[in-house]
LOKEVO-195379 format. One line per 5 residues: for each residue x, y, z of C-alpha. Coordinates in steps of 0.2 Angstrom, whole numbers. Example, Ala and Ser with C-alpha at 12.3 -4.5 7.8 and 13.67 -1.06 7.14 Angstrom:
residues 2
62/-22/39 | 68/-5/36
END
This chain:
residues 325
-177/266/-253 | -197/259/-254 | -203/246/-267 | -220/243/-272 | -228/227/-280
-247/222/-282 | -254/207/-287 | -272/203/-293 | -281/190/-282 | -284/175/-294
-286/163/-280 | -272/148/-277 | -254/153/-282 | -244/141/-296 | -225/138/-297
-224/150/-311 | -231/163/-300 | -217/159/-287 | -201/157/-298 | -208/172/-309
-210/184/-296 | -215/180/-278 | -197/171/-273 | -188/188/-279 | -201/199/-270
-198/188/-253 | -178/193/-256 | -180/210/-259 | -189/214/-241 | -172/212/-233
-165/226/-244 | -180/238/-247 | -196/245/-237 | -209/233/-247 | -226/238/-250
-237/223/-257 | -256/225/-261 | -268/214/-268 | -275/223/-283 | -293/220/-280
-299/235/-290 | -290/229/-304 | -298/212/-304 | -315/221/-306 | -313/224/-325
-314/205/-328 | -331/203/-321 | -325/193/-307 | -339/185/-296 | -340/194/-280
-340/180/-267 | -325/174/-277 | -317/190/-278 | -318/191/-258 | -312/172/-255
-296/175/-268 | -291/193/-260 | -287/183/-243 | -282/167/-250 | -269/177/-259
-262/186/-242 | -262/169/-235 | -252/162/-249 | -239/176/-246 | -237/174/-230
-234/155/-231 | -221/157/-243 | -213/170/-232 | -218/188/-234 | -215/195/-217
-228/207/-212 | -213/216/-199 | -202/219/-213 | -217/222/-228 | -233/233/-228
-246/221/-233 | -263/228/-239 | -279/228/-249 | -280/239/-264 | -298/244/-259
-295/248/-242 | -285/263/-248 | -300/273/-257 | -287/289/-261 | -281/278/-276
-297/279/-284 | -297/297/-281 | -280/300/-287 | -285/289/-303 | -300/302/-306
-288/316/-304 | -273/311/-314 | -286/307/-329 | -288/325/-331 | -269/326/-336
-267/311/-345 | -268/309/-363 | -278/296/-372 | -266/291/-384 | -254/286/-368
-268/274/-363 | -272/267/-381 | -253/263/-383 | -254/250/-368 | -251/232/-372
-264/227/-361 | -277/236/-370 | -269/233/-387 | -269/214/-384 | -288/214/-380
-291/224/-396 | -282/212/-407 | -290/197/-399 | -308/205/-403 | -312/206/-384
-323/221/-381 | -313/231/-369 | -323/242/-354 | -316/258/-347 | -308/248/-332
-297/239/-344 | -293/254/-354 | -289/264/-338 | -278/248/-331 | -262/260/-333
-270/274/-325 | -274/265/-309 | -258/257/-309 | -248/273/-309 | -261/279/-295
-255/263/-286 | -237/268/-288 | -235/286/-287 | -248/286/-272 | -236/279/-260
-219/288/-266 | -213/271/-273 | -195/273/-278 | -193/256/-286 | -205/245/-294
-199/226/-298 | -204/221/-314 | -200/210/-328 | -194/216/-345 | -212/212/-353
-221/222/-339 | -209/239/-340 | -221/247/-353 | -233/250/-339 | -220/257/-327
-213/269/-342 | -233/276/-343 | -233/278/-324 | -216/289/-325 | -223/299/-340
-240/303/-331 | -230/308/-314 | -217/321/-326 | -233/327/-335 | -240/331/-318
-226/340/-311 | -222/349/-327 | -240/356/-327 | -241/363/-309 | -222/367/-309
-220/357/-292 | -211/341/-287 | -227/331/-281 | -223/314/-287 | -207/304/-286
-202/297/-302 | -202/279/-299 | -188/268/-305 | -189/250/-313 | -180/237/-304
-179/224/-318 | -178/207/-313 | -167/198/-324 | -168/183/-316 | -186/181/-316
-189/162/-322 | -202/159/-337 | -210/144/-332 | -219/131/-344 | -234/125/-340
-241/106/-342 | -244/109/-360 | -227/118/-364 | -234/136/-365 | -231/149/-351
-239/143/-334 | -256/153/-333 | -271/151/-325 | -279/157/-341 | -270/143/-350
-277/127/-338 | -259/122/-338 | -253/126/-319 | -245/115/-305 | -252/123/-290
-241/126/-275 | -254/122/-261 | -265/110/-270 | -268/93/-260 | -256/80/-264
-267/69/-274 | -272/85/-286 | -254/91/-286 | -248/74/-292 | -262/75/-305
-255/90/-312 | -237/85/-313 | -240/68/-321 | -252/78/-333 | -237/85/-340
-238/83/-360 | -223/73/-364 | -217/65/-383 | -220/46/-385 | -203/39/-384
-203/22/-378 | -197/20/-361 | -180/9/-366 | -174/22/-378 | -164/37/-372
-174/54/-371 | -168/72/-374 | -169/80/-358 | -167/98/-365 | -183/95/-374
-191/89/-361 | -204/100/-349 | -202/89/-336 | -184/91/-335 | -187/111/-337
-196/111/-321 | -187/99/-313 | -173/112/-314 | -182/124/-304 | -181/114/-288
-166/104/-291 | -146/105/-287 | -133/103/-301 | -129/88/-295 | -148/81/-294
-151/88/-313 | -134/80/-319 | -140/62/-312 | -158/65/-320 | -149/70/-337
-139/53/-336 | -156/44/-333 | -164/52/-349 | -148/49/-359 | -147/30/-353
-163/25/-357 | -175/14/-347 | -181/29/-339 | -197/33/-344 | -207/50/-342
-217/43/-328 | -202/42/-316 | -196/58/-320 | -213/65/-316 | -213/56/-301
-196/62/-295 | -204/81/-300 | -219/79/-288 | -208/73/-274 | -196/88/-276
-212/99/-277 | -217/92/-261 | -201/94/-252 | -198/111/-258 | -212/120/-252
-215/108/-236 | -214/121/-224 | -224/133/-232 | -239/120/-234 | -237/118/-215
-237/136/-211 | -254/139/-222 | -262/126/-215 | -258/136/-199 | -264/151/-206
-280/144/-213 | -284/139/-194 | -281/156/-189 | -290/166/-202 | -292/181/-191
-273/183/-190 | -273/186/-209 | -286/200/-208 | -276/207/-194 | -259/208/-205
-273/217/-218 | -280/228/-207 | -263/234/-199 | -255/236/-217 | -271/245/-225
-271/257/-212 | -253/261/-213 | -255/264/-231 | -270/274/-231 | -261/286/-218
-248/288/-232 | -261/289/-246 | -270/303/-236 | -256/313/-234 | -251/314/-253
-270/316/-260 | -271/331/-248 | -255/339/-257 | -260/333/-274 | -279/341/-273
-270/357/-264 | -258/358/-279 | -273/356/-291 | -283/371/-284 | -295/360/-275
-302/367/-257 | -298/354/-244 | -309/349/-229 | -319/363/-224 | -330/356/-212
END
């Protein structure tokens, strides 16, 4: 069984990325044939600066490797190194109804916010469908809030197969990750770089401490008891700690004479300890950028070999003449 997932290159990963998806992806690679790609094509509709995009693409790969994604178990590649995905997007666009794309959450959300969308944003679900269908993906791990995009992919695949009366594409199934954690950011909202409320996994220690100490709390005095279930510091601490450690901090909150500064310092130390090995591995990868590029080259080559065969079949079914040279 082949599972596939892609991520936009947004540079440094934060703990919301990790507990929200990456931790589960790393576990899945021991059960399924994993295909993991950096979705650099998808980033273009945001107007990202070229040099920033290049740097972020390599950064996300080194982050993944440092956190435990294994190139011996998973195919790790760059979306733009497989140009057939763009060709498939064009081909599928000829059988995809406009209304299907107009109903996509990613498009409707931007319209609701009075953001002028470009064609790249409008056709985002179509490119995503190509990402999935090009590699005969069986499973796509997603949270329930992302299920719609996979449903669109399924609709497109079924319509194509029915239009040409051939089973060209596998109909992928969602692998719903019910245990995905929705991590709150330093301001209490969902952790997101767009909100500027993140705690970065690989930030220098001084910056990491500043981010943790910047978590917004109420103004209850040090000596008074506090409710841990209403404190964002405690909610994040639970991601990194054992039940026993959580109960000890809970007692500290309820007992009084325990300030939020104490809790934040405890959280900072837990984050450092949790990712200590990953941070060491990340430093080694930064000292050997050629290895990261080699991982991408090998993965992209493998992915493209699969893509070439699939696009050839698609074109033949659609009546397009293949290579005549």
